[in-house]
C-alpha positions as CSV (number, residue, x, y, z in Angstrom):
1,X,153.7,129.0,45.6
2,X,156.3,126.8,47.3
3,X,156.9,123.2,46.5
4,X,158.3,121.5,49.7
5,X,159.3,117.8,49.8
6,X,159.8,116.1,53.1
7,X,162.5,113.7,52.0
8,X,162.3,111.3,54.9
9,X,158.5,111.0,55.4
10,X,155.9,112.3,57.9
11,X,158.3,113.9,60.4
12,X,159.9,115.9,57.6
13,X,156.5,116.9,56.3
14,X,155.8,118.5,59.7
15,X,158.9,120.6,59.4
16,X,158.1,121.5,55.8
17,X,154.7,122.7,56.9
18,X,156.4,125.0,59.4
19,X,158.7,126.3,56.7
20,X,155.7,127.0,54.4
21,X,154.5,129.3,57.1
22,X,150.8,128.2,56.7
23,X,150.8,129.9,53.3
24,X,149.6,128.5,49.9
25,X,152.1,125.7,49.2
26,X,152.5,122.1,48.2
27,X,153.9,119.8,50.9
28,X,154.7,116.2,49.7
29,X,156.1,113.2,51.5
30,X,156.0,109.4,51.7
31,X,153.5,108.1,54.2
32,X,155.6,106.1,56.7
33,X,154.2,106.2,60.2
34,X,155.5,104.9,63.5
35,X,154.5,101.3,64.3
36,X,152.4,102.5,67.2
37,X,150.3,104.3,64.7
38,X,150.5,101.8,61.9
39,X,151.8,98.3,62.8
40,X,152.5,97.3,59.2
41,X,156.3,97.6,58.6
42,X,157.3,100.1,55.9
43,X,155.4,102.9,54.1
44,X,151.9,103.0,52.9
45,X,151.0,103.8,49.3
46,X,148.2,106.5,49.0
47,X,146.0,103.8,47.3
48,X,145.9,101.9,50.6
49,X,144.3,104.9,52.4
50,X,140.7,106.0,52.5
51,X,139.4,109.4,51.5
52,X,142.3,110.6,49.3
53,X,141.8,112.9,46.4
54,X,143.0,112.6,42.8
55,X,144.8,109.3,43.0
56,X,147.3,109.4,40.1
57,X,148.4,106.5,37.9
58,X,151.9,107.2,39.2
59,X,150.7,106.6,42.8
60,X,150.5,110.0,44.5
61,X,147.3,111.6,45.9
62,X,146.2,114.5,47.9
63,X,145.5,113.8,51.6
64,X,142.6,115.4,53.4
65,X,141.7,115.7,57.0
66,X,139.3,112.7,56.5
67,X,142.1,110.5,55.2
68,X,142.7,107.4,57.3
69,X,145.1,104.5,57.5
70,X,143.7,101.0,57.0
71,X,143.4,100.6,60.8
72,X,141.4,103.8,61.1
73,X,144.2,106.0,62.5
74,X,144.9,109.4,61.1
75,X,148.2,109.7,59.2
76,X,150.5,112.7,59.8
77,X,149.5,114.4,56.6
78,X,145.8,114.2,57.5
79,X,146.4,115.9,60.9
80,X,148.3,118.7,59.1
81,X,145.7,119.0,56.4
82,X,143.1,119.6,59.1
83,X,145.1,122.5,60.6
84,X,146.6,124.1,57.5
85,X,143.8,124.4,54.8
86,X,146.0,126.7,52.5
87,X,148.5,123.9,52.0
88,X,147.9,120.9,49.6
89,X,149.4,117.8,51.3
90,X,150.4,115.1,48.8
91,X,151.2,111.5,49.7
92,X,153.8,109.8,47.5
93,X,154.2,106.2,46.6
94,X,157.8,105.1,47.1
95,X,157.3,101.5,45.8
96,X,159.1,102.4,42.5
97,X,162.2,103.8,44.2
98,X,164.0,107.0,43.2
99,X,162.7,107.0,39.6
100,X,159.1,106.7,40.8
101,X,159.4,109.6,43.3
102,X,161.0,111.8,40.7
103,X,158.2,111.1,38.2
104,X,155.6,112.0,40.9
105,X,157.3,115.2,41.8
106,X,157.4,116.3,38.2
107,X,153.7,115.4,37.7
108,X,152.7,117.3,40.8
109,X,154.3,120.4,39.4
110,X,152.2,120.0,36.2
111,X,149.0,119.5,38.3
112,X,149.8,122.5,40.5
113,X,151.7,124.9,38.2
114,X,154.0,127.4,39.8
115,X,157.3,129.1,39.0
116,X,159.5,127.6,41.8
117,X,161.6,124.5,42.0
118,X,161.0,121.8,44.6
119,X,162.9,122.4,47.9
120,X,163.7,119.6,50.2
121,X,163.2,119.4,54.0
122,X,164.9,117.1,56.5
123,X,164.6,117.3,60.3
124,X,167.2,115.5,62.3
125,X,170.0,115.7,59.7
126,X,170.2,112.0,58.6
127,X,170.6,113.3,55.0
128,X,173.9,114.8,56.0
129,X,175.5,111.4,56.7
130,X,178.1,110.4,54.1
131,X,179.0,106.9,55.3
132,X,177.3,104.0,57.2
133,X,177.5,104.0,61.0
134,X,176.0,102.1,63.9
135,X,174.0,105.3,64.8
136,X,172.5,105.7,61.4
137,X,169.3,103.5,61.6
138,X,167.1,105.0,58.9
139,X,169.0,106.3,55.9
140,X,167.0,104.6,53.1
141,X,164.1,107.0,52.7
142,X,166.2,110.1,53.1
143,X,168.6,108.8,50.4
144,X,165.8,108.0,48.0
145,X,164.2,111.4,48.6
146,X,167.5,113.2,48.0
147,X,168.2,111.3,44.9
148,X,164.8,112.0,43.4
149,X,165.1,115.7,44.4
150,X,168.4,115.9,42.6
151,X,166.9,114.5,39.4
152,X,164.0,117.0,39.5
153,X,165.5,120.2,41.0
154,X,169.3,119.9,41.0
155,X,169.9,123.6,41.3
156,X,167.5,124.1,44.2
157,X,168.1,123.7,48.0
158,X,167.3,121.5,51.0
159,X,166.6,122.8,54.5
160,X,168.0,120.7,57.4
161,X,166.6,121.4,60.8
162,X,167.4,120.1,64.3
163,X,170.6,118.4,63.3
164,X,171.4,115.4,65.5
165,X,168.0,115.4,67.3
166,X,167.0,112.0,66.1
167,X,170.2,110.5,67.6
168,X,171.3,109.0,64.2
169,X,174.1,111.4,63.4
170,X,176.7,113.1,65.6
171,X,175.7,116.8,65.8
172,X,179.3,118.0,65.6
173,X,180.0,115.9,62.4
174,X,176.7,117.2,61.0
175,X,177.6,120.8,61.8
176,X,181.0,120.4,60.2
177,X,179.3,118.8,57.1
178,X,177.0,121.9,56.8
179,X,179.9,124.2,57.0
180,X,182.0,122.2,54.4
181,X,179.0,122.2,52.1
182,X,178.6,125.9,52.3
183,X,175.2,125.8,53.9
184,X,173.7,128.9,55.3
185,X,172.2,129.1,58.9
186,X,168.9,130.7,59.9
187,X,166.9,130.7,63.2
188,X,163.6,132.2,62.3
189,X,160.6,131.7,64.7
190,X,157.2,130.9,63.4
191,X,155.6,131.6,66.8
192,X,151.9,130.8,66.0
193,X,152.8,127.7,63.9
194,X,155.3,126.5,66.5
195,X,152.7,126.8,69.3
196,X,150.2,124.9,67.2
197,X,152.6,122.1,66.3
198,X,153.7,121.9,69.9
199,X,150.1,121.6,71.0
200,X,149.4,118.8,68.5
201,X,152.5,117.0,69.7
202,X,151.7,117.4,73.4
203,X,148.2,115.9,72.8
204,X,149.7,113.1,70.6
205,X,147.9,114.0,67.4
206,X,151.3,114.3,65.8
207,X,153.8,111.6,66.6
208,X,157.3,112.9,66.0
209,X,159.9,113.1,68.8
210,X,162.5,114.8,66.6
211,X,160.0,117.6,65.7
212,X,159.0,117.9,69.4
213,X,162.7,118.4,70.3
214,X,163.2,120.9,67.5
215,X,160.2,123.0,68.5
216,X,161.1,122.7,72.1
217,X,164.6,123.9,71.3
218,X,163.1,127.0,69.7
219,X,161.1,127.6,72.9
220,X,164.2,127.5,75.1
221,X,164.3,123.8,76.1
222,X,167.8,122.5,76.9
223,X,169.1,119.2,78.2
224,X,170.0,115.6,77.3
225,X,167.0,113.5,76.3
226,X,166.4,109.8,75.8
227,X,164.0,109.9,72.9
228,X,164.2,106.3,71.7
229,X,164.7,103.0,73.5
230,X,168.2,101.6,73.3
231,X,169.6,104.8,72.1
232,X,172.0,107.3,73.7
233,X,170.7,110.6,75.0
234,X,170.7,113.5,72.5
235,X,171.7,116.9,73.7
236,X,169.4,119.8,72.9
237,X,171.2,123.1,72.6
238,X,170.9,126.4,70.7
239,X,172.7,124.6,67.8
240,X,169.7,122.3,67.3
241,X,167.3,125.3,66.9
242,X,168.9,126.3,63.7
243,X,167.9,125.5,60.1
244,X,170.7,125.0,57.6
245,X,170.0,125.5,53.9
246,X,172.3,123.6,51.5
247,X,172.5,123.3,47.7
248,X,171.0,120.0,46.6
249,X,173.7,119.2,44.2
250,X,176.5,119.6,46.8
251,X,174.6,117.5,49.3
252,X,173.9,114.8,46.8
253,X,177.6,114.6,45.9
254,X,178.3,114.3,49.7
255,X,175.7,111.6,50.4
256,X,177.2,108.3,49.2
257,X,174.1,106.2,49.7
258,X,171.9,108.6,47.6
259,X,174.3,108.0,44.7
260,X,174.2,104.3,45.2
261,X,170.4,104.3,45.0
262,X,170.2,106.7,42.1
263,X,169.0,104.2,39.6
264,X,166.6,102.2,41.8
265,X,163.2,101.4,40.5
266,X,161.8,99.8,43.6
267,X,161.9,100.2,47.4
268,X,162.9,96.6,47.8
269,X,165.9,97.2,45.5
270,X,166.9,100.2,47.5
271,X,166.6,98.3,50.8
272,X,168.8,95.5,49.5
273,X,171.4,98.0,48.2
274,X,171.5,99.6,51.6
275,X,172.4,96.3,53.3
276,X,174.8,95.3,50.5
277,X,176.8,98.5,51.1
278,X,176.8,98.1,55.0
279,X,174.0,100.6,55.7
280,X,171.0,99.8,57.9
281,X,167.7,99.6,56.1
282,X,164.8,100.9,58.1
283,X,162.5,98.7,56.0
284,X,164.4,95.6,56.9
285,X,164.7,96.7,60.5
286,X,160.9,97.2,60.9
287,X,160.2,93.8,59.3
288,X,162.5,92.1,61.8
289,X,161.6,94.1,64.9
290,X,157.9,95.0,64.8
291,X,156.6,91.3,64.8
292,X,158.8,90.6,67.8
293,X,157.5,93.7,69.6
294,X,153.9,92.6,69.3
295,X,154.7,88.9,69.9
296,X,156.5,89.7,73.2
297,X,154.3,92.4,74.4
298,X,152.9,91.8,77.9
299,X,149.5,93.1,78.9
300,X,149.7,96.8,79.6
301,X,149.2,97.8,83.2
302,X,147.8,100.8,85.0
303,X,150.9,102.2,86.8
304,X,150.7,103.2,90.5
305,X,152.3,106.3,92.0
306,X,154.8,104.1,93.9
307,X,155.7,102.0,90.9
308,X,156.3,105.1,88.8
309,X,158.6,106.5,91.5
310,X,160.6,103.3,91.5
311,X,160.8,103.2,87.7
312,X,161.9,106.8,87.5
313,X,164.8,106.1,89.9
314,X,165.8,103.0,87.8
315,X,165.7,105.0,84.6
316,X,167.8,107.7,86.2
317,X,170.4,105.0,87.2
318,X,170.2,103.4,83.7
319,X,170.7,106.7,81.9
320,X,172.8,108.8,84.4
321,X,173.8,111.2,81.6
322,X,170.2,112.1,80.7
323,X,167.9,114.8,82.1
324,X,164.7,113.8,80.3
325,X,163.1,110.9,78.5
326,X,160.2,110.9,76.1
327,X,156.7,109.8,77.3
328,X,156.9,106.8,74.9
329,X,160.2,105.6,76.2
330,X,158.9,105.9,79.8
331,X,155.7,104.0,78.9
332,X,157.7,101.3,77.2
333,X,160.1,100.8,80.1
334,X,157.2,100.8,82.6
335,X,155.1,98.4,80.4
336,X,152.2,100.8,80.4
337,X,150.4,103.3,78.2
338,X,151.4,106.9,77.6
339,X,148.0,107.9,79.0
340,X,148.7,106.0,82.2
341,X,152.1,107.6,82.5
342,X,150.7,111.1,82.1
343,X,147.8,110.4,84.5
344,X,150.3,109.2,87.2
345,X,152.7,112.0,86.7
346,X,150.1,114.7,86.9
347,X,149.1,113.3,90.3
348,X,152.4,112.3,91.6
349,X,155.0,114.7,90.1
350,X,153.5,117.4,88.0
351,X,156.8,119.4,88.0
352,X,158.4,116.6,85.9
353,X,155.9,117.4,83.1
354,X,156.9,121.0,82.4
355,X,158.2,120.0,79.0
356,X,155.7,117.1,78.3
357,X,156.0,114.9,76.2
358,X,159.5,114.9,77.7
359,X,159.7,113.8,81.4
360,X,162.3,115.1,83.8
361,X,164.0,112.0,85.2
362,X,166.5,113.7,87.4
363,X,165.9,113.1,91.1
């Protein structure tokens, strides 16, 4: 039985599920959803969710297909649990920092005994960053996860998929880091699982642009994509369809922030240390930005065919280097819903939707 830990939250849990191949495994991650799914900044402890199983005194619990966030939405782990019954999906509580996650990983191994060590999973490659940068917007949870993994399974490995696809680390720098760390490269297709995950993403049951780009890259998608507002286009190539497997100890020694956070006993402490050392903290970022988003949000409008045409031209002018943008970016820029965007595109320009949820913005 495999033990797979998505070090950076729900998106990494999706990739971990793919690596598990649908077979009997444990997939664990912190429950930290996009603000469009859960408007509260930061992660959720399993105790805040409904219909979890076996809530531990350390804070972790098994998530089922019936598990819901406080607002009634289905978290990522619950969507996965509904589709992959052979896998036990465990939500972790990160409120006690690195030490708390490490204690939970050890206890899970006692509850679900097996002979293997924990293996880490990161999609996007943030965990490969060694120093702060303007691009690196969410290093906190990855660094906490890597630090906990190093304490529990220092001789094991971490799998890094789709390097650079979240736009937070330069793909060339990440690729060079993989090579310098002695990581091995693989490019195995899990055709049935890839198709299922792609379907769940297309119908917006799973909310992860980086996983969408990774799965699309395996299916032959190529081009430059605006996946997030106020972010440069990321290029999807054959390089992004690979998974790199690296020794945890070597990666931990490479990741400076993970070492800085090694002794943390709370998420708040970790967030503050991030900022004290010139890193961005995604917790602090969400606390500043999410209230502004909801305070300034205009009433959403049903978009007309003509208005969509004009907006597509404007976006093409604003991002001349890009070939595609995500449905969420397009909806945000048009001040409408994703459903309205899709409805208008299907009528007006169905050819632009070949790789939905990515929209061709080239004229």
